[in-house]
N, C-alpha and C positions, 0 to 999 in steps of 0.2 A: 453576445454568446447566450443569450436567453434561449430556452427551449430544452428538449431532452432527446437524446438520441435514443433510437429503437433498442439498443441493447441495455441502456438502464431501464427503459420501460418494461421490457421482457423480464429484466432481472427483478424489478419491483412486483411484477405479477407473480412470479415464482415465489417470491418470499411470502406475499399474501396467501398463497395455497399451501404453505408449510404447515404440518399439524406438530411437528418437532424440530428442534435446531441442533446443529452439530456442535456438541458440548467439547469444552476445552481438552478434557483427556482423550479425545479423538480428532483434534483438529491438526493441521499441518504443523502447528507449533509443538506438537507433542509427538504422536506416532511417527511422523515424518523425519524427526530429527534421529532416530535410533541411537541415541546417546551421544550424538556429535553436538558440539556447543558453539562453534564459531560459523556464522553464514555471512557471506559476502554479497552485497547488492548496491546498484546505482539508485540514488533517490534525491527527491527534492524535499529539503527540510521545510517545515512551515515555520516561517519566522515573522512573518507580518502581523502585526498587533490585531488589526481588525479580524483577520482570519482566525486567530487564536481565539479571540473572545468568542467568535461564532461556534467554533468547535466546541468550546468549554460550555456554552450555552446548551448545545444539542447533548453533550454528555450529562449536564446536570439534570436536564429534562427526563432522562430514562435511567439515571442513577438508582433510584429507589425501587424500580422494578425488580422483582426477585429473579434471581439467575442471570442479571445484566452486570458485567464487570467492565467498567470504562478503562480504556488504557490511560496511562499517566500522561502528562503534558510532553514529557520529554520524548514519547513515542510518535508523536504526530508527524506524518510525513506521506509523500506521494511517492510510491515505489516505481522506478522506470524499468529496472531489468534486475532480476536475481541472476547470481552467478553460480553459487554452489557452496558446498562446506570446505572450508580451509582445513586440512589435515595433513600431517606429516608424511603419511604413506597412502595415497589415494587407492580404493579398491572398488570405485563404482564411478559412474558416469556424472555423477553429481558431486564429486568431490576433487579437490585440486590442492597441489601443494604451494607453500607460500611463494616460491619463485614464479610459479605461473601467474599467481594472482598479481605479483609485481609487473609481468609483462603485459597482463589485460590492462592493468591500470594505466600503463604507458601508452598503450595502443588506443585506448578511450580517449586520452588527452588529444590526439590528433583529429578524432571525430568529432568531440563535443565542443572543442574551442572554437571552431567556426561557426557554430550555430548560434543564430541571434537570441537574446532573451524574449520572453513572450509573456502574455498575460493568461491568467487561468482564473475560473470563478468557481467558487464552492457551490455546488448544486444542491439539489434536494437530498433529504436523508434516505438511505435505502438499506437494503440487506441482502448479504449472501448467508447461506445457511450456517456459516461459522462466526460472522462478525456483522455489527452494525457498521455503515459506512456513509461518508457524504460523497456524492458524485462530484468529479472533477470536470469541468467544461473548459477545453483548451483548443478547440478547432483542430484537434488530432496532432498537437505538437509532441505530446509525451508519447503517444503511440508511435509517431515518428522517430523519435529518439529511441525507442525501443528496438525499432526495426533496423535503424542505423547501426547499433551496437551489435544486433544480431548479424548483420551482414560483415561489419568492418573489423570485429575483435575476433582474432584466429582462436579457435577451440571454445569459444564460449558456447554455454549449453543451452538449447532451445527447449523451453516448456510449453505444454499444450496452451497455456493462456497467453503467450507471447504473439507478436506479430498482429496481424488484422483483427484479431479477436481481443487484443489487450484492452483491458477497460480500467482506467485511471481512477484512483479513488484514495479517500483518507480514511482509515480504519478507526473508529471511535470506540467501539466495546466489543467484548467477546462473552461467550455464554458459559455459565457454570451449572445451569439447570434449565428444564423447560417449565418451570413453574409460572413464569410471568410472560409466556408466548402471546396470549391475547391482549393483554395490557401493552405489550411492545409493540405490537401491530397498530393499535389505536394509537399510541403516543406518536409513533413515526408517521402515521397518516395525518395527525393533527399538525406535526412540524412541517410536513409537505406542504400543507394548505397556506402555511405562512411563507413560502417562496424560499428562493435560493439565498445563498450567503454573499459575501463580499468578492471581489475582484482583487488580484495582486499580481505583482510582477515577479516572474521567476529569472534571477538573473545568474545563478549558479547551480551546480549539481554536484553532490557528493557520493564518494565511494565510502561505504561504511563496512564495518565488521560487527555484525550483531552477536552479541553472547546471548544464548538462549538458556532458559532455566525455566522453573516452575513460574517464576514472576513474569511480568512483562519484559521483553529483550531490551538490553542497554547497548548502545552505539557507541563504536570508536570510530573517529573520523579518519580514513587512510589517504584520502586526496580529495582536494576540492578543484573544481572546473568552472572556471568564469565564462559564461556563455558570451560570444560575440566580441 
């Protein structure tokens, strides 16, 4: 699984060219919510001890940089597919009532259960305008699960980042200011020179409800799907 996909390479080049970051008040976690607090998603929890130590090391190396706000350990995950906001009375395409969420959870079980478990490797540190992240190298398995859910769960919402352009990753930190941009770029470049992180087995997927607030989201597990 060594190596780097062109998409990750392009993302790193774009991050290196940034003069400013997308700060927390302007990120998807803020303006996007429009007062809504419960978001549903399928994800892979990061439970492997070596993987968690590696993420913690990356977070610690950038923690002191001004404007960098690491996520808590409870947040570490690999998103597979976002579903939308759970609300009592939906009024937009990215909202769904609890009953529909239950139907989607049931439909996903028949899609995910036959899928075999697989290995992923934590790749190099990288950055989107709104977060520091670790690349996830998995021979396309998470992107494949994303596509299977898109095609097999009735009524599931398609985002512009879904399907063939989906880029699996572990978010490590978000940004509160642009004060440390230059230091952050240098720190990430040094971490990239040290190489990728450990590999671990993915044996199950979760459907979670994230409670969004000014703090990092907290997760409630709604369903657990054992692979294979």
